[in-house]
N, C-alpha and C positions, 0 to 999 in steps of 0.2 A: 504494500499499499504506499503510495507516494504522499509525502507531506509537503504542502506548499509553504514557502517562506512568508513571513509577515508582509514583506514588500509585495509579493505576488497577490496576497489576499487583499491588501489595500488597493492595488491596481485593479483587481477584479471587481471590487465594490463600486468603483467609479462608473462601471458600465451598467449598473443595475438602476432601476427606477427607485424613486424615493420610498414608495411604500414597501418594496422588497427589502431595501436597506434597513428600514425600521424593523421589519420582521426578523432580520438576521440576528439581531441582538438576543433573540430567544435561544438560538442554537449555537451561536459563536461566543465563547467565553472571552475572547480577546477583542470583541467588537468595541466596547467602551473605550479601552486604551487606545485602539487604533483611530477611532474618530477624534479623540481628544488631541491627537498629534498630527493626523494626516488628512482628514477629510474636510470638506468645505464647511464654512461657518453655519450654513442653514441646517446641516445635519446636527451639529452640536446644539444649536438652540432647540431644534425639534425634540432632542432627547431629554431636554429639561422640562418640556411641557407634559401635561397629563396625557395618558394614552388616548382618551376620548378626543381631546383637542388635536392631537397628532392626526388622527384618522380624519377628523373634520377638515383640517387644513389641506390634507393631501387630496381628499375626495372632492371638496367644494371649491378650494382655491386654485388647485393645480400647482405643479412644481415650479413653473415660471414665476407666478405670483409670489410663491413662497420664497424664492431666491431673491426677489426684489425686496421683500419684507426683511429677510434676514441679513441682507447686505447692510442694514442699518440706515437705509436712506428713505424707503417708501413702504408704507403699508396701505393696501386697498382692501377694505372689508366689505364684502357683498353678501355676507351671510349673518343673520341675526344671532344664530347659535354660536358662531365663532366669536362674535362681538361680546356675547355674554360671558364666555370663558375668558376672553382677554381682559374684560373689566373686573373679573373676579366674582361674577354673579353665579356662575356654574358651581355646583356642589363640590367638584373635585378641587377647585381653586380656593375654596373657602373665602376669606376676606382679602386675599392677596391678588393683586392685579398682575397678569402676565406681561403687561406692557413694560415692566421693569426689565424684561429680557431684551429690549430694544433701546439701549441708552443713547444711541446716536441717531435716532429717528429724526428725519427732516420733514417728511410729508406724510400726513395721515388723511385718508379719504374714507368716510363712512357714509355712503349715499344709497338711497333707494331701498332701504330695508326697514322703514317704518320706525326709525330711531326716535325714541320718545323722550319726554321731559325727564323721566326718572333716569334713563340711560345717559342723557346729557349731564345731569347732575352728578352721576357716578364718574363720568369722564372728566368733568371739571375738577373733581376731587383727587384725580390721579396726579401725583407729583413727579412723574418720570419723563417729562417732556422738555428738558432744559434747552434742547437744540432745535425744537420743532419750529419750522418757519411757515409751513402751509397746512391749514386745516380746512377740509371740505366736508361739510355735513349736509349737503343739499338734498333735495327730494326726500324729505323725511316728515316726521310729525312733531317737530319741535315747536313748542308754544312759548309763551312769555316766561313761564317758570324756568324752562331749560335755558333760555337766553339770559335770564337774570343770573343763573348759576355760572354760566360761562363768563359773563361780564364781571362777576365778583371773584373770579379765580385768578390767583397770582402765579399760576404754574405755566404760563405760556408767554414768558417775557420776550422771546425773540420772534414771535409770530409776525410775519410780513403779509401773509395772504389769508383772508378769512372768507369762506363762502358758505352762507347759511340760506341760500336762495331756495324757493319752493318749500317753505315751511309755513308756520302760523305764529311767528313771533309777535306780530301786532305792534301797536304803538308803544305798549308797555315794555316789550322786549327791546325795541329800538331805543327807547328812552334810557334803559339800563345800560345798553352798549355805549350810547353817547356820553353817559356819565362816568364811564369806566376809564381809569388811568393806567390799566394794566396792559395796554397794547400800544406802547409808544412808537413801535417800529412798523406799524401797519402801513402798507403801501397800496394794498388792493382789498377792497371791501365789496362784496356782492350780497345784497339783502333783497334782491328782486323777488317779486311774487310772494309777499309776506303781509300784505294789508297794513303797512305801517302808517298810512294816511298822512295828512298834513301835520298832525301832531308829532308823529315820529320823525318826519323830515325836518321839522322845525327844531326838534331836540338835537338832531345831528348837526344842523347848521350852526347851532349855538355852542357846539362842543369845542373845547380847546385842545382835545387830546389826540387829534389826528393830523398833525402838521405835515407829516410825510406822505399822506395819502396821494396817490397818483391815478388810481382807477376806482371809480365809484359807480355801482349799478343799483339803481332804485326803480327799475322798470316794473310795470304791472303792480303798482303798490298803492293805488287809490289816491294818488297825489293830484291835487287841484292847483289852481293859480296861487292860493295862499302859501302852499308848501314850496312851490318853485320860487316865489318872491322871497321867501326866507333864505333859500339856498343862494339866490342871486345876490343877496345883500350880505352874505357871509364872506369875511376876509380871512377865514381860518383854514382854507385849502389852497394855499399859494402854488403848490406843485402839482395840482390836478391836471392830467393830460387826457383822461378819458372819462366821459360822463354819459351815462345811459339813463334817460328818463322816459324811455319809450313806453307806449301802451298805458298811459295814465289818463288823466282828465284835465290836462293842461290846455288852456285856451289862449287867445290872443294877448290877454293881460299878463299872464304868466310868461309868455314868450317875449313880450316887450321888456319885461323886467330882466330876464336873463340876458338878452341881447344888449341891454344898456349897462350891464355889469362890467366893471374893469378888473374884477378880481380873479379872472381865469385866463390870463395871457398865454399860458403854456398849453391850453387845450388843443389837442390834435384830433380827437375823435368825439363827435357829438351825435347822439341818437335821440331824436324827438318824434320819431315816427309813431303813428297810431294814437295821437292825442286829438284834441279838438281845435287845433290851430288852423286858422283861416288865412286869407290873403293878408290881412292886417299884420298878423304875427310874422308871416314869412317875409313881407316887405321890410319889417323891422330887422329881421335877421340879415337880409340882403344889404341893408344899409349900415350894419354894424361893423366897426373897425376894431372891435375888441377881441377878435379871434384870428389873428394873422397867421397862425401856425396850423390851422385846420387842414388835415389831409383826408379825413373821412367824415362825411355828413349824411345822416339818414333823416329825411323829412317826408311827410306825406300823411294826408287824412282826407276824409270825404268833404272837408270844408275848404280844402285848398283848391283854388281855381287857377285859370290861365294867368291872371294878373300876378299872383304870387310866384308862379313858375317862371314867368318872364323876368320878374325882378331878380330872382335868384340866378337865373341863367346869365343875366347881364351885369351882375355885381362885380365890382373891381376889388372886393376885399378878401377874396379867397384864392390867392395866386397859387397856393400849394395843394389845392384840392385835387385828390386823385379819384376818390369814389364818393 
């Protein structure tokens, strides 16, 4: 009977699938020592997880997603069961969060899994994200309570990108975020489709805590003229380059206020499509000299007529416009 050297065993392991490799530790007494020294980081981390979570991550996430996660850079969670174990809600994890196994995590996406207020509160209480720069919790069921918990958390000091679109945070959740001083490095904020209304956008417009913001999406948020007037009068976003207020209820008055504002000189992308802006508002935009760097402009509504389109087409104030 021929005995393989440990080098040969390690070499052979590399050609097996993740699930097979995990099974091997049952029959190979040398497996743990071999992985500790020779195999890829994802295998090492997997062996520290409960057996149930190992199986879930292999079957539901796939090997490629797992490799990205265990590289310490990105985790994309598309299974509610996996999330529960990572948060420590699952019985095998007791009160300990498995997120501690990813100390170098840069980007976390938890989307489209009906992520709730309770789970957001649990995530906000996890202190293992010192290097996290991007958090995406879009397309879930996060309400004002979940948003308030996140806004009150001091565990995300390096966050630069936050996406909570397609939830139900409402004006109360938006007000909590606007009042939070825990995201000083935020450059991109997406709170679109959240029913934040004029009250929510007014709170954001009055906030002193987002001086580095470059991208803001508040589309489909029930914002009217009053809300956009507050944003237009705000001098607290001097670095904003992209503004999306599309699919709201902004009319000519709101558009006139925005186009008369000198607080957004760096704006390169503006989306106001799907509002209630007519020819008066579009002519105000065409006559505005406050957006010299615009390269992308989206306009259009059923109230916009030939006069507005003609004014925009002949405007001399958008020399860099590409689309």
